[in-house]
C-alpha positions in Angstrom: 87.6 160.6 127.1 90.9 159.9 125.2 93.0 161.2 128.0 91.1 159.0 130.5 91.7 155.9 128.3 95.4 156.8 128.1 95.6 157.1 131.9 93.9 153.7 132.4 96.3 152.1 129.9 99.2 153.5 131.9 97.7 151.9 135.1 97.6 148.5 133.4 101.4 148.9 132.7 102.3 149.7 136.3 103.8 146.3 137.1 106.4 146.9 134.4 107.0 150.6 134.8 110.6 151.6 135.2 111.7 152.5 138.7 112.6 156.0 137.7 109.0 156.6 136.6 107.5 155.3 139.8 110.0 157.4 141.8 108.5 160.5 140.1 105.1 159.4 141.4 106.6 158.7 144.8 107.9 162.3 145.0 104.2 163.4 145.0 102.9 161.0 147.6 105.8 160.0 149.8 107.6 162.5 152.1 111.1 161.1 151.4 113.0 158.0 152.5 114.6 159.2 155.7 113.6 161.1 158.9 115.3 164.3 157.9 113.3 164.6 154.8 109.9 163.9 156.4 110.6 166.3 159.3 111.5 169.1 156.9 108.3 168.6 155.0 106.3 168.5 158.3 107.8 171.8 159.3 106.9 173.4 155.9 103.3 172.2 156.2 103.1 173.3 159.9 104.2 176.8 158.7 101.2 176.7 156.3 98.8 175.9 159.1 98.5 172.1 158.8 98.9 169.5 161.6 100.8 166.4 160.7 100.8 162.7 161.3 103.9 160.7 160.3 103.6 157.1 159.2 106.6 154.8 158.4 105.7 152.8 155.3 105.5 149.1 155.7 103.7 146.3 157.5 104.0 142.6 158.4 107.4 142.6 160.0 108.8 139.1 159.8 111.2 139.0 162.7 111.3 140.5 166.2 114.5 142.4 165.3 112.8 144.1 162.3 109.8 145.0 164.5 112.1 146.4 167.1 114.0 148.4 164.5 110.7 150.0 163.3 109.8 150.8 166.9 113.2 152.5 167.4 112.6 154.6 164.3 109.3 155.8 165.8 110.9 156.5 169.1 113.5 158.6 167.3 110.8 160.4 165.4 108.9 161.2 168.7 112.0 162.7 170.2 112.8 164.8 167.1 109.2 166.1 166.9 109.5 167.1 170.5 112.8 168.9 170.2 111.8 170.6 166.9 108.5 171.7 168.5 106.4 170.4 165.6 102.7 170.0 165.5 103.0 166.4 164.6 102.2 162.9 165.9 102.7 159.3 164.7 100.6 156.5 163.4 101.6 152.8 163.7 100.4 149.6 162.3 100.3 146.6 164.7 101.7 144.2 162.0 104.6 146.6 161.5 105.4 146.3 165.2 105.3 142.5 165.1 101.7 141.2 165.3 102.4 138.5 162.7 105.1 137.3 165.2 103.1 137.4 168.5 101.0 139.7 170.6 103.8 139.8 173.1 106.1 141.3 170.5 103.6 144.0 169.6 102.9 144.8 173.3 106.5 145.1 174.2 107.1 147.6 171.3 103.9 149.5 172.1 105.0 149.9 175.7 108.3 151.4 174.6 106.4 153.8 172.3 103.9 154.8 174.9 106.6 155.7 177.4 108.3 158.0 174.9 105.0 159.5 173.8 104.2 160.3 177.4 107.6 161.8 178.0 107.3 164.0 174.9 103.6 164.8 175.5 102.6 163.4 172.1 99.7 161.3 170.6 99.8 157.8 169.2 97.4 156.6 166.6 97.0 152.8 166.2 96.0 152.2 162.6 93.5 149.7 161.4 94.6 147.0 158.9 92.6 144.1 157.5 89.6 142.6 159.3 91.9 139.6 160.3 93.5 141.8 163.0 90.6 144.2 163.9 89.9 142.5 167.3 93.6 142.5 168.2 93.9 146.2 167.2 91.0 147.2 169.3 92.4 145.2 172.2 95.8 146.9 171.9 94.0 150.3 171.7 92.2 149.6 175.0 95.3 148.3 176.7 97.3 151.4 175.6 94.6 153.7 176.9 95.0 152.1 180.3 98.6 153.1 180.2 98.4 156.5 178.6 95.3 158.5 177.6 96.6 160.1 174.4 96.0 157.2 172.1 93.5 156.8 169.2 92.5 154.2 166.7 90.7 153.9 163.4 87.3 152.6 162.2 86.6 151.7 158.6 83.2 152.6 157.1 83.1 149.6 154.8 83.1 147.0 157.7 79.7 146.0 158.9 81.0 145.7 162.5 82.3 149.3 162.7 79.1 150.8 164.2 79.0 148.3 167.0 82.7 148.7 167.7 82.3 152.5 167.9 79.3 152.2 170.2 81.2 149.8 172.5 84.2 152.1 172.7 82.1 155.2 173.1 81.3 154.1 176.6 84.9 154.9 177.5 86.1 158.4 178.0 88.3 160.6 175.7 87.7 158.5 172.6 89.6 159.7 169.5 89.2 157.8 166.3 90.0 158.3 162.6 87.1 157.5 160.3 88.0 156.3 156.8 86.4 154.1 154.1 88.9 151.2 154.2 91.2 150.0 151.6 91.8 146.3 152.2 90.0 143.7 150.0 87.4 142.0 152.2 84.7 139.4 151.6 81.0 140.1 151.1 80.0 138.8 154.5 82.5 141.2 156.3 82.5 144.4 154.2 80.1 146.5 152.3 81.0 146.4 148.6 78.8 149.1 147.1 80.4 152.6 147.0 77.3 154.5 147.8 76.4 152.2 150.7 79.9 152.7 152.1 79.5 156.4 151.9 76.1 156.2 153.7 77.7 154.2 156.5 80.6 156.7 156.7 78.0 159.5 157.3 76.1 157.3 159.8 79.3 156.7 161.8 80.2 160.4 161.6 76.7 161.5 162.8 77.0 159.1 165.7 80.4 160.5 166.7 79.4 164.1 166.4 76.1 163.6 168.3 77.9 161.8 171.1 80.7 164.3 171.5 83.3 161.8 170.3 86.4 163.3 168.8 86.4 162.2 165.1 89.1 162.6 162.4 87.2 162.9 159.1 89.6 161.1 156.8 88.4 161.1 153.2 89.3 162.5 149.8 85.8 162.0 148.5 84.5 165.5 148.0 80.9 164.4 148.2 81.6 163.1 151.7 83.4 166.3 152.6 80.3 168.3 151.6 78.0 166.0 153.7 80.4 166.3 156.6 80.1 170.1 156.4 76.3 169.8 156.4 76.4 167.6 159.5 78.7 170.0 161.3 76.4 172.9 160.6 73.2 170.9 161.3 74.5 169.7 164.7 76.3 172.9 165.5 79.5 171.0 166.3 82.3 173.0 168.0 85.5 173.0 165.8 87.5 171.4 168.6 85.5 168.1 168.3 86.7 167.1 164.9 89.4 167.5 162.3 89.8 166.8 158.6 92.6 164.4 157.5 94.1 163.7 154.1 97.1 161.9 152.6 100.0 163.8 151.5 99.9 164.7 147.8 96.2 163.9 147.1 94.5 166.9 145.4 91.5 168.3 147.3 90.2 171.0 144.9 90.7 173.8 147.4 89.0 172.2 150.3 92.1 172.2 152.6 92.3 176.0 152.3 88.6 176.2 152.9 88.9 174.1 156.1 91.6 176.4 157.4 89.6 179.5 156.5 86.7 178.1 158.5 88.9 177.5 161.5 88.9 173.7 161.2 91.9 171.7 161.9 93.5 169.9 158.9 95.9 167.1 159.5 98.1 165.7 156.6 99.4 162.2 156.8 103.0 162.0 155.7 104.1 158.5 154.8 107.8 158.0 154.3 110.5 155.3 154.2 112.2 152.7 152.1 108.9 150.9 151.2 107.8 153.7 148.9 107.5 151.6 145.7 104.4 149.6 146.5 102.7 152.6 148.2 103.3 154.8 145.1 101.8 152.2 142.8 98.7 152.0 145.0 98.3 155.8 144.9 98.7 155.7 141.1 96.0 153.1 140.7 93.7 155.1 143.0 94.2 158.3 141.1 94.9 157.5 137.4 94.9 161.2 136.3 98.2 161.7 137.9 99.7 159.3 135.3 98.8 161.7 132.5 100.0 164.7 134.4 103.4 163.1 135.0 103.8 162.1 131.4 103.0 165.6 130.2 105.7 167.0 132.5 108.2 164.4 131.4 107.7 165.3 127.7 107.9 169.0 128.5 111.3 168.4 130.0 
């Protein structure tokens, strides 16, 4: 109880924490600041049996030149992944590629990425951001699929619309989506607010995907949901090549990742990296306050 109170107090202080302290946190959740660091970690995790998705931290590019620079980073990553023979793909955010500027800006950058993804026989995940860009994101996903089949998107369990969106897309072939709870702050009319109801919708979406032979990436750190996912997989007798489990780098899973591998289930770890590590690390700290106490203990030991 006391330790929990201390951890919560540290969280309240996060806006004024020294950069050096947050950098220690970043070392747990962020796979470095440059491509060499993230690819090195990807290889280490591949060697342990994990698949990887790399995500460059950041969103809401303000100018076409910034959006294009982000695109070039991803292109360089795809080529390096190919030449290093890594079990690794990439995930992009539409606003990072210029959606705040124009749809034309995003589409131009996506076309560049799709060409390289096809040349390197890789997969592209189009991530889902706030509900303000959900329609645009689905539109880009569908347009990308017309150009190259190895493209996936994301659905968020806390959005009321997600079930209808999934049903609509399920009419298409070779659907591959990442199922997560959702992290953006949304209004009552758009998103479910109650945690248990979000979890219930998560399982409802998962059941629909598994029953309809849709490839689903089960992306959660909620161990109760992981347990329920296992129950569904067993109940529906789902082949292990129709789903995978996904987690963020550095988030503790109480032995579940090893259990997945032992069961022959694919596990994919998302590796975020880049210069925008500060805000990301603060968010991870707020989501997992226990890490604050752990870090403090290690600092005082040293």
